[in-house]
FILO-628052 format. One record per residue (C-alpha): residue number from 1; residue in one letter; x, y, z. Coordinates in steps of 0.001 Angstrom, whole numbers, always signed. Example, Ala and Ser with C-alpha at 12.3 -4.5 7.8 and 13.67 -1.06 7.14 Angstrom:
2
<atom 1, 'A', <+12300, -4500, +7800>>
<atom 2, 'S', <+13670, -1060, +7140>>
This chain:
344
<atom 1, 'P', <+172077, -18193, -6382>>
<atom 2, 'P', <+175787, -17327, -6778>>
<atom 3, 'D', <+177598, -18146, -10028>>
<atom 4, 'F', <+181080, -18718, -8624>>
<atom 5, 'M', <+182582, -19791, -5283>>
<atom 6, 'I', <+186066, -20015, -3790>>
<atom 7, 'N', <+186454, -22274, -761>>
<atom 8, 'V', <+189328, -23943, +1107>>
<atom 9, 'T', <+189943, -26937, +3369>>
<atom 10, 'L', <+192130, -26775, +6488>>
<atom 11, 'N', <+194125, -29269, +8543>>
<atom 12, 'S', <+194342, -29520, +12343>>
<atom 13, 'E', <+196941, -26731, +12369>>
<atom 14, 'K', <+194537, -24509, +10397>>
<atom 15, 'L', <+196791, -24559, +7325>>
<atom 16, 'I', <+195138, -24547, +3894>>
<atom 17, 'T', <+195203, -28001, +2287>>
<atom 18, 'G', <+193138, -27341, -825>>
<atom 19, 'F', <+191320, -24736, -2959>>
<atom 20, 'Y', <+187914, -25439, -4509>>
<atom 21, 'N', <+186357, -22965, -6916>>
<atom 22, 'G', <+183862, -22768, -9724>>
<atom 23, 'D', <+180189, -23708, -9619>>
<atom 24, 'Y', <+179188, -23313, -5983>>
<atom 25, 'R', <+177449, -26689, -5765>>
<atom 26, 'E', <+180241, -28660, -7406>>
<atom 27, 'A', <+183024, -26819, -5555>>
<atom 28, 'H', <+181263, -27370, -2252>>
<atom 29, 'R', <+180771, -31069, -3010>>
<atom 30, 'L', <+184454, -31552, -3889>>
<atom 31, 'G', <+185514, -29796, -688>>
<atom 32, 'C', <+183189, -31971, +1372>>
<atom 33, 'D', <+184551, -35099, -297>>
<atom 34, 'R', <+188100, -34055, +585>>
<atom 35, 'V', <+187210, -33349, +4218>>
<atom 36, 'R', <+185319, -36647, +4430>>
<atom 37, 'E', <+188451, -38511, +3301>>
<atom 38, 'T', <+190936, -36727, +5563>>
<atom 39, 'S', <+188944, -35728, +8645>>
<atom 40, 'M', <+186327, -38434, +9182>>
<atom 41, 'A', <+186593, -42037, +10327>>
<atom 42, 'P', <+183879, -44705, +10271>>
<atom 43, 'V', <+182544, -46119, +13545>>
<atom 44, 'E', <+180916, -49490, +14011>>
<atom 45, 'E', <+178382, -48376, +16595>>
<atom 46, 'E', <+176917, -45328, +18303>>
<atom 47, 'F', <+178296, -44223, +21666>>
<atom 48, 'P', <+176489, -43397, +24936>>
<atom 49, 'I', <+178914, -40494, +25572>>
<atom 50, 'V', <+180531, -38295, +22914>>
<atom 51, 'I', <+183121, -35575, +23642>>
<atom 52, 'T', <+183492, -33030, +20852>>
<atom 53, 'S', <+184718, -29510, +20123>>
<atom 54, 'N', <+184579, -26924, +17383>>
<atom 55, 'S', <+188337, -27065, +16649>>
<atom 56, 'G', <+189336, -24043, +18716>>
<atom 57, 'F', <+189417, -20301, +18045>>
<atom 58, 'P', <+187953, -18680, +16034>>
<atom 59, 'L', <+185616, -21557, +15232>>
<atom 60, 'D', <+184394, -21789, +18841>>
<atom 61, 'Q', <+184077, -18071, +19504>>
<atom 62, 'N', <+180368, -18309, +20388>>
<atom 63, 'L', <+177528, -20747, +21003>>
<atom 64, 'Y', <+176137, -20043, +17543>>
<atom 65, 'Q', <+179295, -21526, +15996>>
<atom 66, 'T', <+179616, -24279, +18612>>
<atom 67, 'V', <+176370, -25811, +17357>>
<atom 68, 'K', <+178441, -27203, +14470>>
<atom 69, 'G', <+180552, -29273, +16862>>
<atom 70, 'M', <+177389, -30474, +18593>>
<atom 71, 'S', <+175908, -31427, +15240>>
<atom 72, 'A', <+178964, -33543, +14420>>
<atom 73, 'G', <+178756, -35344, +17759>>
<atom 74, 'A', <+175043, -35950, +17300>>
<atom 75, 'R', <+175773, -38189, +14310>>
<atom 76, 'I', <+177438, -40862, +16461>>
<atom 77, 'V', <+175732, -40540, +19857>>
<atom 78, 'A', <+173268, -43258, +20854>>
<atom 79, 'E', <+169604, -42535, +21505>>
<atom 80, 'G', <+169340, -40959, +24957>>
<atom 81, 'G', <+173127, -40461, +25100>>
<atom 82, 'T', <+175124, -37427, +26228>>
<atom 83, 'I', <+177276, -35010, +24216>>
<atom 84, 'F', <+179998, -32996, +25981>>
<atom 85, 'V', <+181202, -30062, +23875>>
<atom 86, 'V', <+184374, -28102, +24748>>
<atom 87, 'S', <+184166, -24512, +23525>>
<atom 88, 'E', <+185708, -21230, +24681>>
<atom 89, 'G', <+182714, -19111, +23653>>
<atom 90, 'S', <+184589, -15839, +24091>>
<atom 91, 'D', <+181833, -14007, +22189>>
<atom 92, 'G', <+179004, -15488, +24252>>
<atom 93, 'I', <+175800, -16558, +22491>>
<atom 94, 'P', <+176364, -13964, +20715>>
<atom 95, 'D', <+174080, -11061, +21634>>
<atom 96, 'H', <+173216, -10190, +18022>>
<atom 97, 'G', <+171061, -12135, +15570>>
<atom 98, 'N', <+167952, -14300, +15692>>
<atom 99, 'F', <+169778, -17147, +17421>>
<atom 100, 'G', <+170528, -15211, +20604>>
<atom 101, 'K', <+167102, -13598, +20624>>
<atom 102, 'M', <+165392, -16981, +20406>>
<atom 103, 'L', <+167436, -18492, +23262>>
<atom 104, 'R', <+166837, -15496, +25538>>
<atom 105, 'E', <+163079, -15869, +25167>>
<atom 106, 'S', <+163139, -19029, +27313>>
<atom 107, 'D', <+164801, -19938, +30592>>
<atom 108, 'T', <+164988, -23720, +30129>>
<atom 109, 'P', <+165820, -26012, +27183>>
<atom 110, 'E', <+162303, -27436, +27323>>
<atom 111, 'R', <+160726, -24001, +26962>>
<atom 112, 'T', <+163073, -23191, +24071>>
<atom 113, 'L', <+161941, -26294, +22183>>
<atom 114, 'A', <+158321, -25586, +23047>>
<atom 115, 'N', <+158592, -22020, +21766>>
<atom 116, 'I', <+160166, -23200, +18516>>
<atom 117, 'A', <+157403, -25731, +18012>>
<atom 118, 'A', <+154708, -23178, +18831>>
<atom 119, 'R', <+155851, -20512, +16367>>
<atom 120, 'A', <+153593, -19819, +13426>>
<atom 121, 'K', <+156624, -19558, +11118>>
<atom 122, 'P', <+159697, -21095, +12737>>
<atom 123, 'V', <+161563, -21243, +9449>>
<atom 124, 'L', <+164496, -18887, +10068>>
<atom 125, 'D', <+165022, -19396, +13800>>
<atom 126, 'Q', <+164590, -23146, +13781>>
<atom 127, 'W', <+166991, -23597, +10874>>
<atom 128, 'Q', <+169516, -21253, +12464>>
<atom 129, 'A', <+169320, -23032, +15824>>
<atom 130, 'Q', <+169804, -26465, +14279>>
<atom 131, 'M', <+172313, -25692, +11527>>
<atom 132, 'G', <+174176, -22759, +13022>>
<atom 133, 'R', <+173603, -20503, +10000>>
<atom 134, 'L', <+170873, -18812, +7992>>
<atom 135, 'P', <+169376, -20800, +5087>>
<atom 136, 'S', <+170297, -19981, +1522>>
<atom 137, 'T', <+167633, -18642, -847>>
<atom 138, 'R', <+167030, -22110, -2230>>
<atom 139, 'E', <+166903, -23683, +1218>>
<atom 140, 'L', <+164492, -21000, +2431>>
<atom 141, 'E', <+162175, -21688, -487>>
<atom 142, 'G', <+162159, -25381, +405>>
<atom 143, 'L', <+161517, -24660, +4090>>
<atom 144, 'T', <+158662, -22316, +3241>>
<atom 145, 'K', <+157020, -24906, +997>>
<atom 146, 'Q', <+157385, -27481, +3736>>
<atom 147, 'W', <+155776, -25131, +6276>>
<atom 148, 'I', <+152845, -24399, +3933>>
<atom 149, 'R', <+152302, -28128, +3424>>
<atom 150, 'E', <+152384, -28711, +7175>>
<atom 151, 'E', <+149954, -25838, +7831>>
<atom 152, 'I', <+147456, -27219, +5302>>
<atom 153, 'F', <+147650, -30691, +6824>>
<atom 154, 'Y', <+147318, -29205, +10324>>
<atom 155, 'R', <+144150, -27300, +9470>>
<atom 156, 'E', <+142660, -30335, +7733>>
<atom 157, 'A', <+143443, -32497, +10783>>
<atom 158, 'L', <+141618, -30016, +13020>>
<atom 159, 'R', <+138635, -30052, +10669>>
<atom 160, 'L', <+138483, -33838, +11025>>
<atom 161, 'N', <+138818, -33580, +14849>>
<atom 162, 'L', <+141956, -35711, +14810>>
<atom 163, 'D', <+143156, -33921, +17943>>
<atom 164, 'D', <+140442, -35604, +20030>>
<atom 165, 'N', <+141722, -38135, +22580>>
<atom 166, 'D', <+145321, -37646, +21467>>
<atom 167, 'I', <+147579, -37934, +24537>>
<atom 168, 'I', <+150460, -35982, +22924>>
<atom 169, 'I', <+148226, -33031, +22049>>
<atom 170, 'R', <+146646, -33219, +25499>>
<atom 171, 'R', <+150023, -32934, +27214>>
<atom 172, 'R', <+151150, -30158, +24892>>
<atom 173, 'L', <+148054, -28061, +25641>>
<atom 174, 'V', <+148557, -28578, +29378>>
<atom 175, 'Q', <+152177, -27500, +28959>>
<atom 176, 'K', <+151218, -24356, +27046>>
<atom 177, 'L', <+148651, -23364, +29663>>
<atom 178, 'T', <+151259, -23891, +32374>>
<atom 179, 'F', <+153761, -21740, +30508>>
<atom 180, 'L', <+151152, -19005, +30116>>
<atom 181, 'T', <+150521, -18969, +33858>>
<atom 182, 'E', <+154251, -18927, +34596>>
<atom 183, 'D', <+154905, -16079, +32173>>
<atom 184, 'I', <+152272, -13930, +33848>>
<atom 185, 'A', <+153689, -14726, +37297>>
<atom 186, 'T', <+157266, -13848, +36324>>
<atom 187, 'G', <+156568, -10858, +34117>>
<atom 188, 'V', <+157851, -8384, +36720>>
<atom 189, 'A', <+161391, -8665, +38067>>
<atom 190, 'A', <+161834, -9140, +41798>>
<atom 191, 'T', <+162763, -6012, +43750>>
<atom 192, 'P', <+166046, -5807, +45684>>
<atom 193, 'E', <+164012, -6056, +48890>>
<atom 194, 'E', <+162349, -9273, +47692>>
<atom 195, 'L', <+165681, -10764, +46728>>
<atom 196, 'R', <+167217, -9898, +50080>>
<atom 197, 'A', <+164254, -11350, +52000>>
<atom 198, 'F', <+164266, -14583, +49986>>
<atom 199, 'Y', <+168037, -14915, +50414>>
<atom 200, 'E', <+167807, -14536, +54193>>
<atom 201, 'E', <+164842, -16919, +54494>>
<atom 202, 'N', <+166641, -19569, +52440>>
<atom 203, 'I', <+170238, -18965, +53470>>
<atom 204, 'E', <+170910, -22729, +53567>>
<atom 205, 'R', <+170576, -22831, +49759>>
<atom 206, 'Y', <+173487, -20455, +49425>>
<atom 207, 'T', <+175710, -21989, +52099>>
<atom 208, 'E', <+178637, -24071, +50950>>
<atom 209, 'P', <+179273, -27179, +53075>>
<atom 210, 'D', <+182580, -28021, +54703>>
<atom 211, 'R', <+185083, -29037, +52051>>
<atom 212, 'Y', <+188109, -31275, +52349>>
<atom 213, 'S', <+191236, -31768, +50248>>
<atom 214, 'F', <+193146, -35020, +50705>>
<atom 215, 'S', <+195436, -37541, +49066>>
<atom 216, 'H', <+195634, -41263, +49732>>
<atom 217, 'R', <+197577, -44464, +49091>>
<atom 218, 'Y', <+195433, -47526, +48501>>
<atom 219, 'F', <+195970, -51035, +49866>>
<atom 220, 'S', <+193690, -53669, +48387>>
<atom 221, 'S', <+192045, -56255, +50616>>
<atom 222, 'D', <+191811, -58573, +47606>>
<atom 223, 'R', <+195493, -58377, +46691>>
<atom 224, 'R', <+196919, -58584, +50206>>
<atom 225, 'D', <+196726, -61075, +53075>>
<atom 226, 'D', <+196455, -58275, +55655>>
<atom 227, 'A', <+195723, -54941, +53980>>
<atom 228, 'E', <+195092, -53200, +57313>>
<atom 229, 'A', <+198501, -54180, +58704>>
<atom 230, 'D', <+200226, -53099, +55485>>
<atom 231, 'T', <+198379, -49777, +55642>>
<atom 232, 'R', <+199467, -49093, +59200>>
<atom 233, 'A', <+203058, -50020, +58346>>
<atom 234, 'A', <+202919, -47581, +55408>>
<atom 235, 'L', <+202218, -44706, +57799>>
<atom 236, 'A', <+205929, -44612, +58575>>
<atom 237, 'D', <+207064, -45489, +55045>>
<atom 238, 'E', <+206284, -42834, +52455>>
<atom 239, 'D', <+207868, -44964, +49735>>
<atom 240, 'A', <+205139, -47584, +50110>>
<atom 241, 'Q', <+202896, -46505, +47232>>
<atom 242, 'G', <+200270, -49192, +47692>>
<atom 243, 'D', <+198209, -50783, +44926>>
<atom 244, 'P', <+196682, -49438, +41692>>
<atom 245, 'F', <+193415, -47622, +42320>>
<atom 246, 'M', <+190546, -47126, +39853>>
<atom 247, 'L', <+189786, -43569, +41003>>
<atom 248, 'Q', <+191969, -40550, +41719>>
<atom 249, 'R', <+194854, -40420, +44151>>
<atom 250, 'S', <+193971, -36935, +45361>>
<atom 251, 'Y', <+190808, -34862, +45725>>
<atom 252, 'A', <+190385, -31116, +46168>>
<atom 253, 'E', <+187612, -29311, +48041>>
<atom 254, 'R', <+185100, -32165, +48181>>
<atom 255, 'S', <+182088, -32138, +50500>>
<atom 256, 'L', <+181391, -35029, +52893>>
<atom 257, 'R', <+178455, -36032, +50702>>
<atom 258, 'E', <+180708, -36224, +47642>>
<atom 259, 'I', <+183374, -38151, +49566>>
<atom 260, 'G', <+180742, -40524, +50919>>
<atom 261, 'E', <+179437, -41199, +47418>>
<atom 262, 'L', <+182956, -42126, +46294>>
<atom 263, 'F', <+184341, -44035, +49285>>
<atom 264, 'G', <+181414, -44742, +51637>>
<atom 265, 'R', <+179893, -42957, +54624>>
<atom 266, 'E', <+182322, -44364, +57201>>
<atom 267, 'F', <+185273, -43113, +55177>>
<atom 268, 'A', <+183686, -39647, +54966>>
<atom 269, 'A', <+183013, -39623, +58716>>
<atom 270, 'S', <+186675, -40478, +59373>>
<atom 271, 'I', <+187749, -37569, +57167>>
<atom 272, 'A', <+185542, -35240, +59214>>
<atom 273, 'N', <+187079, -36554, +62451>>
<atom 274, 'M', <+190599, -36011, +61107>>
<atom 275, 'A', <+189759, -32340, +60540>>
<atom 276, 'Q', <+189492, -31923, +64320>>
<atom 277, 'L', <+193149, -32910, +64774>>
<atom 278, 'P', <+196163, -30569, +64565>>
<atom 279, 'T', <+197369, -30145, +60992>>
<atom 280, 'D', <+200547, -32181, +61610>>
<atom 281, 'K', <+198454, -35139, +62818>>
<atom 282, 'R', <+196118, -35419, +59847>>
<atom 283, 'V', <+197480, -38692, +58473>>
<atom 284, 'A', <+195652, -41907, +59313>>
<atom 285, 'P', <+194663, -45373, +58055>>
<atom 286, 'I', <+191013, -45387, +56943>>
<atom 287, 'R', <+188911, -48218, +55572>>
<atom 288, 'S', <+186625, -47671, +52599>>
<atom 289, 'A', <+184322, -49768, +50459>>
<atom 290, 'Y', <+187405, -50668, +48360>>
<atom 291, 'G', <+189929, -51593, +51042>>
<atom 292, 'W', <+192361, -49626, +53200>>
<atom 293, 'H', <+193972, -46232, +52620>>
<atom 294, 'V', <+196704, -44099, +54125>>
<atom 295, 'V', <+194925, -40758, +54009>>
<atom 296, 'H', <+196612, -37359, +54292>>
<atom 297, 'L', <+194106, -34575, +54952>>
<atom 298, 'Q', <+195721, -31485, +53469>>
<atom 299, 'Q', <+193040, -28824, +53912>>
<atom 300, 'H', <+189673, -28279, +55571>>
<atom 301, 'L', <+187509, -25357, +54475>>
<atom 302, 'P', <+184717, -24697, +56997>>
<atom 303, 'S', <+181154, -24142, +55836>>
<atom 304, 'N', <+180365, -20575, +54824>>
<atom 305, 'S', <+177427, -18625, +53469>>
<atom 306, 'R', <+178067, -16793, +50219>>
<atom 307, 'E', <+177191, -13113, +50095>>
<atom 308, 'L', <+174060, -12029, +48256>>
<atom 309, 'D', <+176086, -10238, +45581>>
<atom 310, 'E', <+177913, -13493, +44773>>
<atom 311, 'V', <+174712, -15496, +44237>>
<atom 312, 'L', <+172391, -12737, +43042>>
<atom 313, 'N', <+171546, -14443, +39734>>
<atom 314, 'K', <+170792, -17740, +41447>>
<atom 315, 'V', <+168593, -16000, +44035>>
<atom 316, 'A', <+166698, -14195, +41260>>
<atom 317, 'N', <+166135, -17512, +39442>>
<atom 318, 'D', <+164979, -19173, +42657>>
<atom 319, 'V', <+162514, -16351, +43300>>
<atom 320, 'Q', <+161126, -16732, +39785>>
<atom 321, 'M', <+160813, -20481, +40268>>
<atom 322, 'K', <+158928, -19968, +43514>>
<atom 323, 'R', <+156598, -17528, +41783>>
<atom 324, 'R', <+155933, -20061, +39027>>
<atom 325, 'D', <+155138, -22823, +41495>>
<atom 326, 'E', <+152832, -20609, +43529>>
<atom 327, 'A', <+151098, -19292, +40407>>
<atom 328, 'N', <+150513, -22804, +39053>>
<atom 329, 'K', <+149118, -24016, +42370>>
<atom 330, 'A', <+146817, -20996, +42728>>
<atom 331, 'F', <+145663, -21238, +39124>>
<atom 332, 'Y', <+144884, -24938, +39479>>
<atom 333, 'E', <+142959, -24445, +42711>>
<atom 334, 'D', <+140933, -21656, +41084>>
<atom 335, 'L', <+140147, -23776, +38028>>
<atom 336, 'K', <+139283, -26757, +40201>>
<atom 337, 'K', <+136443, -24798, +41796>>
<atom 338, 'R', <+134718, -24571, +38405>>
<atom 339, 'Y', <+134383, -28351, +38095>>
<atom 340, 'V', <+132414, -31032, +39875>>
<atom 341, 'I', <+134792, -33943, +40307>>
<atom 342, 'L', <+133295, -37379, +40753>>
<atom 343, 'T', <+135586, -40181, +41896>>
<atom 344, 'P', <+134681, -43897, +42144>>
């Protein structure tokens, strides 16, 4: 281990607020104590949603570094909650190092976790993925001892047949067999001809629906004696701002499905009807699930199919997914023939 360390603490403007040097353990501890006092605040409960960052460039230059911001958010998020992390990631994953290599080996988060768990010696990669850095010599020694202990216990458990009738092990083995089948099915990349054929056969997947941009003034049925009459009067009075509204006052490029989810199907249908009118006539009173609105339809973008070059990556992923599904179905049907299935 090192004999001497120099470290610093920073404020939100990235200015140095303190120097810590000497024994690396003691200097690190003092620095952590300082940061804990100036940069952390206690919370009384965990939160269902946490928004975090990695404090901007250069600390958020790649996903490898951004893990640190995620780790901080994970300390206060509730079980089953969601963490939103804001990070520029100008350097990507990055492409170099064990971290990027490990993530590229899998195409879904579930497969990444499964691959980590299935490794014979996940010491370096697992630590790097979770902590965002390589372990020190001392930490690596501890991880290695832990892995040896786990391996001994694992082999002893197998000797005692403790895996029998264990639902978790059962599901894990099924998952591994499924992954094996999928890997074989997707081992060869789709040809340009295959991609083109799949794109043309499934063009609806790559077609954007009609999209509408509009603004509105809201008139509450609960606050007013006659919200409809007030709404119609406001058509000729642009100064009539209406009532406070819990959602946005304007929306850009929303599909009818999205509009319907926000305001109701009848409101969305009225928006679609307004799009048939001349542009200078696209102002009308519309009722929603909340009350009445003076709606100004500002733009209508007709449905259009995106070119293959624009969605090439998505098409390639969809082809791979189709291959996986077909391979799993074929594999299951083939295995099924080997068994006699008796049902009550």
